[in-house]
C-alpha beads as a LAMMPS data file, in Angstrom:
LAMMPS data file: protein, C-alpha beads

354 atoms
353 bonds

1 atom types
1 bond types

-500.0 500.0 xlo xhi
-500.0 500.0 ylo yhi
-500.0 500.0 zlo zhi

Masses

1 110.0

Atoms # bond

1 1 1 -165.421 -452.460 -302.750
2 1 1 -168.482 -454.198 -303.851
3 1 1 -170.249 -451.059 -303.987
4 1 1 -167.533 -449.028 -305.611
5 1 1 -167.225 -451.548 -308.351
6 1 1 -170.847 -451.800 -309.294
7 1 1 -170.829 -447.930 -309.720
8 1 1 -168.178 -448.266 -312.069
9 1 1 -169.762 -450.928 -314.201
10 1 1 -173.019 -448.425 -313.910
11 1 1 -170.652 -445.870 -315.420
12 1 1 -169.268 -447.449 -318.328
13 1 1 -172.418 -449.466 -319.291
14 1 1 -173.556 -445.391 -319.352
15 1 1 -170.945 -444.090 -321.482
16 1 1 -171.161 -447.099 -324.147
17 1 1 -174.946 -446.520 -324.480
18 1 1 -174.379 -442.797 -325.297
19 1 1 -171.462 -442.760 -327.650
20 1 1 -172.976 -443.288 -331.123
21 1 1 -175.184 -440.718 -330.452
22 1 1 -172.855 -438.334 -329.440
23 1 1 -170.498 -439.266 -332.245
24 1 1 -173.562 -438.153 -334.593
25 1 1 -174.030 -435.244 -333.012
26 1 1 -170.590 -434.332 -333.039
27 1 1 -170.473 -435.256 -336.891
28 1 1 -173.545 -432.742 -337.436
29 1 1 -172.026 -429.451 -337.645
30 1 1 -169.775 -430.514 -340.132
31 1 1 -172.397 -432.083 -342.414
32 1 1 -174.837 -429.067 -341.856
33 1 1 -171.681 -426.857 -343.152
34 1 1 -170.950 -429.312 -346.492
35 1 1 -174.679 -428.776 -347.213
36 1 1 -174.891 -424.842 -347.334
37 1 1 -171.474 -425.034 -348.939
38 1 1 -172.431 -427.781 -351.843
39 1 1 -175.057 -425.463 -353.466
40 1 1 -172.815 -422.632 -353.936
41 1 1 -169.705 -424.385 -355.262
42 1 1 -172.249 -426.352 -357.631
43 1 1 -173.789 -423.051 -358.846
44 1 1 -170.011 -421.399 -359.353
45 1 1 -169.053 -424.522 -361.522
46 1 1 -172.404 -424.074 -363.664
47 1 1 -171.979 -420.899 -364.106
48 1 1 -168.264 -421.496 -365.060
49 1 1 -169.083 -423.871 -367.612
50 1 1 -171.694 -421.629 -369.336
51 1 1 -168.940 -418.949 -370.005
52 1 1 -167.277 -421.376 -371.846
53 1 1 -169.640 -421.757 -374.736
54 1 1 -168.553 -424.236 -377.392
55 1 1 -167.487 -422.504 -380.462
56 1 1 -169.391 -422.863 -383.567
57 1 1 -169.086 -422.813 -387.247
58 1 1 -171.573 -419.341 -387.650
59 1 1 -172.474 -417.476 -390.722
60 1 1 -172.616 -413.868 -391.875
61 1 1 -173.499 -412.126 -388.772
62 1 1 -172.792 -415.017 -385.978
63 1 1 -170.674 -414.121 -383.102
64 1 1 -168.282 -416.932 -384.027
65 1 1 -165.320 -417.452 -385.790
66 1 1 -164.014 -413.823 -387.739
67 1 1 -167.735 -412.766 -386.308
68 1 1 -170.402 -411.131 -387.998
69 1 1 -170.567 -407.756 -389.414
70 1 1 -171.242 -405.299 -386.207
71 1 1 -171.054 -408.389 -383.747
72 1 1 -168.734 -409.360 -381.519
73 1 1 -165.788 -411.553 -383.166
74 1 1 -164.022 -414.518 -381.545
75 1 1 -162.178 -412.524 -379.635
76 1 1 -164.982 -410.789 -378.135
77 1 1 -164.251 -407.462 -379.658
78 1 1 -166.923 -405.722 -381.502
79 1 1 -166.877 -404.783 -385.481
80 1 1 -167.318 -401.677 -387.020
81 1 1 -170.761 -400.725 -388.105
82 1 1 -171.120 -400.061 -391.606
83 1 1 -170.829 -396.243 -390.988
84 1 1 -167.557 -396.563 -388.871
85 1 1 -166.480 -398.563 -391.675
86 1 1 -167.078 -395.944 -394.216
87 1 1 -165.858 -393.397 -392.089
88 1 1 -162.287 -394.980 -391.511
89 1 1 -162.493 -395.874 -395.248
90 1 1 -163.205 -391.612 -395.954
91 1 1 -160.148 -391.230 -393.615
92 1 1 -157.834 -393.237 -395.982
93 1 1 -159.400 -391.450 -399.130
94 1 1 -158.691 -388.391 -398.166
95 1 1 -155.031 -389.609 -396.338
96 1 1 -153.770 -390.598 -400.119
97 1 1 -155.024 -387.391 -401.466
98 1 1 -153.373 -385.221 -398.479
99 1 1 -149.745 -387.280 -399.446
100 1 1 -149.778 -385.416 -402.601
101 1 1 -149.466 -381.630 -402.159
102 1 1 -148.319 -380.922 -405.014
103 1 1 -150.804 -382.904 -406.908
104 1 1 -152.107 -382.857 -410.353
105 1 1 -154.771 -384.825 -412.344
106 1 1 -154.070 -385.953 -416.225
107 1 1 -156.629 -386.877 -418.660
108 1 1 -156.366 -390.351 -417.581
109 1 1 -158.116 -389.613 -414.335
110 1 1 -154.697 -390.298 -412.336
111 1 1 -153.113 -387.764 -409.998
112 1 1 -149.565 -388.197 -409.813
113 1 1 -147.454 -386.024 -407.510
114 1 1 -144.581 -383.752 -409.336
115 1 1 -142.101 -384.890 -406.721
116 1 1 -141.084 -387.551 -408.528
117 1 1 -143.066 -389.966 -406.367
118 1 1 -142.971 -394.064 -407.503
119 1 1 -146.361 -394.258 -407.510
120 1 1 -149.573 -393.234 -408.936
121 1 1 -153.026 -392.434 -407.687
122 1 1 -156.013 -392.971 -409.826
123 1 1 -159.578 -391.891 -408.877
124 1 1 -162.774 -394.104 -410.186
125 1 1 -166.201 -393.291 -410.041
126 1 1 -167.684 -396.480 -408.418
127 1 1 -171.758 -397.117 -409.538
128 1 1 -174.076 -399.945 -408.341
129 1 1 -177.601 -401.354 -408.891
130 1 1 -179.501 -404.357 -408.104
131 1 1 -180.687 -406.932 -410.199
132 1 1 -183.671 -408.344 -408.005
133 1 1 -187.158 -407.620 -409.851
134 1 1 -188.175 -406.649 -406.288
135 1 1 -185.859 -404.414 -405.471
136 1 1 -186.907 -400.424 -405.235
137 1 1 -187.350 -398.793 -408.836
138 1 1 -184.478 -396.117 -407.641
139 1 1 -181.509 -398.927 -408.104
140 1 1 -183.161 -400.370 -411.128
141 1 1 -180.385 -399.151 -413.535
142 1 1 -176.885 -397.867 -412.313
143 1 1 -176.441 -395.612 -410.051
144 1 1 -173.189 -393.581 -409.025
145 1 1 -172.737 -393.891 -405.332
146 1 1 -169.297 -393.459 -404.397
147 1 1 -165.439 -392.160 -405.405
148 1 1 -162.371 -394.474 -404.994
149 1 1 -158.491 -393.142 -404.664
150 1 1 -156.740 -395.828 -405.932
151 1 1 -152.614 -395.934 -405.110
152 1 1 -150.225 -398.159 -406.687
153 1 1 -146.614 -398.421 -408.229
154 1 1 -145.768 -397.136 -410.985
155 1 1 -145.451 -400.723 -412.899
156 1 1 -148.927 -401.811 -412.058
157 1 1 -152.104 -401.486 -414.114
158 1 1 -154.975 -399.573 -412.186
159 1 1 -157.587 -401.012 -414.108
160 1 1 -156.762 -404.422 -413.240
161 1 1 -156.578 -403.839 -409.819
162 1 1 -159.763 -401.432 -409.317
163 1 1 -162.214 -404.471 -409.358
164 1 1 -160.223 -405.974 -406.270
165 1 1 -160.319 -402.580 -404.481
166 1 1 -164.075 -402.861 -404.968
167 1 1 -164.669 -406.090 -403.548
168 1 1 -162.128 -405.585 -400.926
169 1 1 -164.581 -402.555 -399.878
170 1 1 -167.744 -403.151 -401.318
171 1 1 -169.656 -402.400 -398.037
172 1 1 -168.130 -399.433 -397.961
173 1 1 -169.292 -398.480 -401.222
174 1 1 -172.755 -400.036 -400.704
175 1 1 -173.140 -397.903 -397.035
176 1 1 -171.697 -394.866 -398.988
177 1 1 -175.335 -395.382 -401.593
178 1 1 -177.456 -396.521 -398.410
179 1 1 -176.837 -392.921 -396.556
180 1 1 -177.847 -390.952 -399.563
181 1 1 -180.520 -393.111 -400.974
182 1 1 -182.077 -395.523 -397.753
183 1 1 -184.255 -397.261 -400.073
184 1 1 -181.113 -399.055 -401.070
185 1 1 -181.464 -401.029 -397.770
186 1 1 -184.795 -402.410 -399.252
187 1 1 -182.456 -404.225 -402.162
188 1 1 -181.048 -407.799 -401.063
189 1 1 -177.641 -407.477 -400.631
190 1 1 -177.125 -410.882 -402.866
191 1 1 -179.003 -409.093 -405.416
192 1 1 -176.107 -405.830 -405.559
193 1 1 -173.740 -405.382 -408.875
194 1 1 -170.738 -402.899 -408.947
195 1 1 -169.101 -401.216 -411.848
196 1 1 -166.439 -398.224 -412.388
197 1 1 -165.025 -396.067 -414.580
198 1 1 -162.026 -393.284 -414.635
199 1 1 -163.118 -390.132 -413.179
200 1 1 -162.247 -388.372 -416.494
201 1 1 -164.638 -390.745 -418.125
202 1 1 -167.515 -390.410 -415.725
203 1 1 -167.329 -386.458 -415.980
204 1 1 -167.135 -386.059 -419.755
205 1 1 -169.646 -388.833 -420.889
206 1 1 -171.704 -389.001 -417.670
207 1 1 -171.659 -385.777 -416.312
208 1 1 -171.001 -383.017 -419.016
209 1 1 -172.561 -385.577 -421.464
210 1 1 -176.023 -385.433 -419.828
211 1 1 -176.085 -381.562 -420.223
212 1 1 -177.830 -380.664 -423.282
213 1 1 -178.301 -384.439 -423.822
214 1 1 -182.279 -383.903 -424.750
215 1 1 -181.446 -381.256 -427.576
216 1 1 -178.980 -383.572 -428.682
217 1 1 -181.116 -386.525 -428.712
218 1 1 -183.774 -384.758 -430.526
219 1 1 -181.388 -384.046 -433.455
220 1 1 -179.953 -387.489 -433.631
221 1 1 -183.322 -388.546 -433.837
222 1 1 -184.539 -385.916 -436.519
223 1 1 -181.560 -387.564 -438.370
224 1 1 -182.585 -390.920 -438.395
225 1 1 -185.968 -390.000 -439.123
226 1 1 -187.386 -391.825 -435.850
227 1 1 -188.962 -390.544 -432.727
228 1 1 -186.985 -389.572 -429.260
229 1 1 -188.797 -392.642 -428.178
230 1 1 -187.571 -395.190 -430.326
231 1 1 -186.593 -398.104 -429.248
232 1 1 -182.997 -399.866 -429.805
233 1 1 -184.141 -402.301 -432.312
234 1 1 -185.980 -399.067 -434.296
235 1 1 -182.610 -397.401 -434.272
236 1 1 -180.694 -399.718 -435.483
237 1 1 -183.081 -400.565 -438.366
238 1 1 -182.876 -396.951 -439.539
239 1 1 -179.250 -396.655 -438.951
240 1 1 -178.797 -399.814 -441.185
241 1 1 -181.038 -398.828 -443.600
242 1 1 -179.393 -395.052 -444.220
243 1 1 -175.797 -396.499 -444.298
244 1 1 -176.941 -398.732 -447.268
245 1 1 -178.205 -396.376 -449.133
246 1 1 -175.233 -393.612 -448.410
247 1 1 -173.010 -397.106 -449.273
248 1 1 -169.944 -395.658 -451.712
249 1 1 -170.929 -398.108 -454.207
250 1 1 -174.256 -396.418 -455.089
251 1 1 -172.189 -393.237 -456.054
252 1 1 -169.779 -395.087 -458.485
253 1 1 -168.590 -392.301 -461.285
254 1 1 -170.508 -389.683 -458.972
255 1 1 -167.670 -387.809 -457.206
256 1 1 -169.800 -385.086 -456.160
257 1 1 -172.516 -387.346 -454.557
258 1 1 -169.763 -389.893 -453.143
259 1 1 -168.596 -386.843 -451.103
260 1 1 -171.830 -385.668 -449.793
261 1 1 -172.947 -389.245 -448.807
262 1 1 -169.497 -390.253 -446.874
263 1 1 -170.528 -386.747 -444.951
264 1 1 -174.175 -387.720 -444.422
265 1 1 -172.743 -391.161 -443.447
266 1 1 -170.658 -389.678 -440.649
267 1 1 -173.409 -387.707 -439.429
268 1 1 -175.955 -390.936 -439.262
269 1 1 -173.075 -392.734 -437.385
270 1 1 -172.797 -389.905 -434.890
271 1 1 -176.682 -389.893 -434.344
272 1 1 -176.919 -393.409 -434.073
273 1 1 -174.502 -393.555 -431.112
274 1 1 -176.095 -390.446 -429.717
275 1 1 -178.886 -392.485 -429.417
276 1 1 -176.845 -395.040 -427.525
277 1 1 -175.553 -396.963 -430.751
278 1 1 -178.503 -399.535 -430.009
279 1 1 -177.137 -400.191 -426.806
280 1 1 -179.855 -398.903 -424.844
281 1 1 -182.459 -401.613 -425.155
282 1 1 -180.247 -404.774 -425.609
283 1 1 -177.980 -404.372 -422.636
284 1 1 -181.150 -403.353 -420.440
285 1 1 -179.384 -400.103 -419.094
286 1 1 -180.057 -396.395 -420.056
287 1 1 -176.677 -395.356 -417.711
288 1 1 -174.337 -397.690 -419.951
289 1 1 -175.763 -396.096 -423.140
290 1 1 -174.561 -392.558 -422.175
291 1 1 -171.815 -391.463 -424.032
292 1 1 -172.342 -393.937 -426.697
293 1 1 -169.304 -396.276 -427.976
294 1 1 -167.027 -393.170 -427.312
295 1 1 -167.422 -394.161 -423.536
296 1 1 -165.214 -396.966 -423.154
297 1 1 -163.781 -396.660 -419.451
298 1 1 -167.028 -398.064 -418.279
299 1 1 -166.344 -401.714 -416.804
300 1 1 -169.944 -402.925 -416.802
301 1 1 -171.217 -405.273 -414.230
302 1 1 -167.871 -406.601 -412.336
303 1 1 -168.305 -410.909 -412.065
304 1 1 -167.686 -412.815 -408.576
305 1 1 -164.224 -413.510 -410.198
306 1 1 -163.168 -410.124 -410.944
307 1 1 -164.379 -408.708 -407.359
308 1 1 -162.931 -411.490 -405.500
309 1 1 -164.087 -411.770 -401.434
310 1 1 -166.679 -409.520 -400.904
311 1 1 -165.510 -407.657 -398.205
312 1 1 -162.399 -409.254 -397.336
313 1 1 -158.800 -407.315 -397.171
314 1 1 -156.625 -408.304 -399.778
315 1 1 -152.959 -409.247 -399.596
316 1 1 -151.937 -406.339 -401.600
317 1 1 -153.399 -403.901 -399.365
318 1 1 -150.589 -405.111 -396.415
319 1 1 -147.700 -404.927 -399.299
320 1 1 -145.152 -402.150 -400.031
321 1 1 -146.323 -400.590 -402.862
322 1 1 -143.287 -400.420 -404.716
323 1 1 -143.427 -404.209 -404.533
324 1 1 -146.520 -404.698 -405.877
325 1 1 -149.354 -403.478 -403.142
326 1 1 -151.820 -400.974 -403.445
327 1 1 -154.007 -398.867 -401.039
328 1 1 -157.506 -397.597 -401.333
329 1 1 -159.821 -395.344 -399.769
330 1 1 -163.621 -395.003 -400.820
331 1 1 -165.705 -391.354 -400.337
332 1 1 -169.532 -391.122 -400.944
333 1 1 -170.358 -389.472 -404.226
334 1 1 -172.083 -385.938 -404.081
335 1 1 -175.637 -386.532 -402.788
336 1 1 -177.187 -384.042 -405.511
337 1 1 -175.407 -386.306 -407.940
338 1 1 -176.424 -389.672 -406.508
339 1 1 -180.453 -388.172 -406.634
340 1 1 -180.300 -387.329 -410.002
341 1 1 -179.619 -390.728 -411.109
342 1 1 -182.109 -392.302 -408.512
343 1 1 -184.810 -389.780 -410.073
344 1 1 -184.436 -391.085 -413.534
345 1 1 -184.566 -394.414 -412.629
346 1 1 -187.758 -393.977 -410.771
347 1 1 -189.717 -392.306 -413.656
348 1 1 -188.275 -394.442 -415.919
349 1 1 -189.889 -397.330 -414.096
350 1 1 -193.113 -395.238 -413.701
351 1 1 -193.306 -394.474 -417.632
352 1 1 -192.767 -398.662 -418.600
353 1 1 -195.225 -399.412 -415.886
354 1 1 -197.832 -397.003 -417.713

Bonds

1 1 1 2
2 1 2 3
3 1 3 4
4 1 4 5
5 1 5 6
6 1 6 7
7 1 7 8
8 1 8 9
9 1 9 10
10 1 10 11
11 1 11 12
12 1 12 13
13 1 13 14
14 1 14 15
15 1 15 16
16 1 16 17
17 1 17 18
18 1 18 19
19 1 19 20
20 1 20 21
21 1 21 22
22 1 22 23
23 1 23 24
24 1 24 25
25 1 25 26
26 1 26 27
27 1 27 28
28 1 28 29
29 1 29 30
30 1 30 31
31 1 31 32
32 1 32 33
33 1 33 34
34 1 34 35
35 1 35 36
36 1 36 37
37 1 37 38
38 1 38 39
39 1 39 40
40 1 40 41
41 1 41 42
42 1 42 43
43 1 43 44
44 1 44 45
45 1 45 46
46 1 46 47
47 1 47 48
48 1 48 49
49 1 49 50
50 1 50 51
51 1 51 52
52 1 52 53
53 1 53 54
54 1 54 55
55 1 55 56
56 1 56 57
57 1 57 58
58 1 58 59
59 1 59 60
60 1 60 61
61 1 61 62
62 1 62 63
63 1 63 64
64 1 64 65
65 1 65 66
66 1 66 67
67 1 67 68
68 1 68 69
69 1 69 70
70 1 70 71
71 1 71 72
72 1 72 73
73 1 73 74
74 1 74 75
75 1 75 76
76 1 76 77
77 1 77 78
78 1 78 79
79 1 79 80
80 1 80 81
81 1 81 82
82 1 82 83
83 1 83 84
84 1 84 85
85 1 85 86
86 1 86 87
87 1 87 88
88 1 88 89
89 1 89 90
90 1 90 91
91 1 91 92
92 1 92 93
93 1 93 94
94 1 94 95
95 1 95 96
96 1 96 97
97 1 97 98
98 1 98 99
99 1 99 100
100 1 100 101
101 1 101 102
102 1 102 103
103 1 103 104
104 1 104 105
105 1 105 106
106 1 106 107
107 1 107 108
108 1 108 109
109 1 109 110
110 1 110 111
111 1 111 112
112 1 112 113
113 1 113 114
114 1 114 115
115 1 115 116
116 1 116 117
117 1 117 118
118 1 118 119
119 1 119 120
120 1 120 121
121 1 121 122
122 1 122 123
123 1 123 124
124 1 124 125
125 1 125 126
126 1 126 127
127 1 127 128
128 1 128 129
129 1 129 130
130 1 130 131
131 1 131 132
132 1 132 133
133 1 133 134
134 1 134 135
135 1 135 136
136 1 136 137
137 1 137 138
138 1 138 139
139 1 139 140
140 1 140 141
141 1 141 142
142 1 142 143
143 1 143 144
144 1 144 145
145 1 145 146
146 1 146 147
147 1 147 148
148 1 148 149
149 1 149 150
150 1 150 151
151 1 151 152
152 1 152 153
153 1 153 154
154 1 154 155
155 1 155 156
156 1 156 157
157 1 157 158
158 1 158 159
159 1 159 160
160 1 160 161
161 1 161 162
162 1 162 163
163 1 163 164
164 1 164 165
165 1 165 166
166 1 166 167
167 1 167 168
168 1 168 169
169 1 169 170
170 1 170 171
171 1 171 172
172 1 172 173
173 1 173 174
174 1 174 175
175 1 175 176
176 1 176 177
177 1 177 178
178 1 178 179
179 1 179 180
180 1 180 181
181 1 181 182
182 1 182 183
183 1 183 184
184 1 184 185
185 1 185 186
186 1 186 187
187 1 187 188
188 1 188 189
189 1 189 190
190 1 190 191
191 1 191 192
192 1 192 193
193 1 193 194
194 1 194 195
195 1 195 196
196 1 196 197
197 1 197 198
198 1 198 199
199 1 199 200
200 1 200 201
201 1 201 202
202 1 202 203
203 1 203 204
204 1 204 205
205 1 205 206
206 1 206 207
207 1 207 208
208 1 208 209
209 1 209 210
210 1 210 211
211 1 211 212
212 1 212 213
213 1 213 214
214 1 214 215
215 1 215 216
216 1 216 217
217 1 217 218
218 1 218 219
219 1 219 220
220 1 220 221
221 1 221 222
222 1 222 223
223 1 223 224
224 1 224 225
225 1 225 226
226 1 226 227
227 1 227 228
228 1 228 229
229 1 229 230
230 1 230 231
231 1 231 232
232 1 232 233
233 1 233 234
234 1 234 235
235 1 235 236
236 1 236 237
237 1 237 238
238 1 238 239
239 1 239 240
240 1 240 241
241 1 241 242
242 1 242 243
243 1 243 244
244 1 244 245
245 1 245 246
246 1 246 247
247 1 247 248
248 1 248 249
249 1 249 250
250 1 250 251
251 1 251 252
252 1 252 253
253 1 253 254
254 1 254 255
255 1 255 256
256 1 256 257
257 1 257 258
258 1 258 259
259 1 259 260
260 1 260 261
261 1 261 262
262 1 262 263
263 1 263 264
264 1 264 265
265 1 265 266
266 1 266 267
267 1 267 268
268 1 268 269
269 1 269 270
270 1 270 271
271 1 271 272
272 1 272 273
273 1 273 274
274 1 274 275
275 1 275 276
276 1 276 277
277 1 277 278
278 1 278 279
279 1 279 280
280 1 280 281
281 1 281 282
282 1 282 283
283 1 283 284
284 1 284 285
285 1 285 286
286 1 286 287
287 1 287 288
288 1 288 289
289 1 289 290
290 1 290 291
291 1 291 292
292 1 292 293
293 1 293 294
294 1 294 295
295 1 295 296
296 1 296 297
297 1 297 298
298 1 298 299
299 1 299 300
300 1 300 301
301 1 301 302
302 1 302 303
303 1 303 304
304 1 304 305
305 1 305 306
306 1 306 307
307 1 307 308
308 1 308 309
309 1 309 310
310 1 310 311
311 1 311 312
312 1 312 313
313 1 313 314
314 1 314 315
315 1 315 316
316 1 316 317
317 1 317 318
318 1 318 319
319 1 319 320
320 1 320 321
321 1 321 322
322 1 322 323
323 1 323 324
324 1 324 325
325 1 325 326
326 1 326 327
327 1 327 328
328 1 328 329
329 1 329 330
330 1 330 331
331 1 331 332
332 1 332 333
333 1 333 334
334 1 334 335
335 1 335 336
336 1 336 337
337 1 337 338
338 1 338 339
339 1 339 340
340 1 340 341
341 1 341 342
342 1 342 343
343 1 343 344
344 1 344 345
345 1 345 346
346 1 346 347
347 1 347 348
348 1 348 349
349 1 349 350
350 1 350 351
351 1 351 352
352 1 352 353
353 1 353 354
């Protein structure tokens, strides 16, 4: 019995001395498992945090807020490229015309459906220029680059809606010009100014008016006893002098002389307007002087207030046309017309520098 008791005591002592090491060993596989899994879980957690980048205010062209031009928007969807925006607007332009299968253009540059529609379409010529001194000479003066079809209700005034249409579609207008004349992309965007006039005014005073303009200007200069290259100040001075000489007070009692003077005064006035009415040098725009005072539809540079938020949609574009809404689409001007004015601007710039 003593032997058995001694053996039991020895066995219990051995077990007690081994259990701590045994317990540690049994826990080791779990600890090793945790060490292997922990880095993977941490990496996943870190990646998840990176995927949730905090929103930032951002600016134009930043992938935040409403997104920038050609950048991913807040929903992660890339905005259309400038070329895509222009193409979409060209489709709208064409559709607005196709909706009027029996359309005819009137003297005001508007196109009305003969089917008794309660809206009308007005077509405008859009031009732009850069006011930055470092801009390409091609755009130192106005250059016609696009056409806009504007549809509005019969009770609306198209001339009041046109600046908003230009402002909302200015990026499309700019892209139309840049595709025809890539040098436009070198001009700072913030230096670009826009202007418009009805297509009838553009065709009459600008396109048709330029045909034979050289001959008419030579005759006008001869009437005022000036050189064709006379400055705006010289034109005004010559005009004032002749009008004083031909004033009716100088022909009191001379009915025949008074009649001849009156006819001559009309000729002098027409010559004065043909040479820009003295406007060319004063306003710094040869393009604006085309057509003289008879060209009343040219808007001149549109102000920021008239244009509104550039490139932003307007509430009116979503409203029903009969309730004051409107629709507009842009189409590039014929490239040869745009190039004609770009060439003229370049030649004048070279002449000025010389």
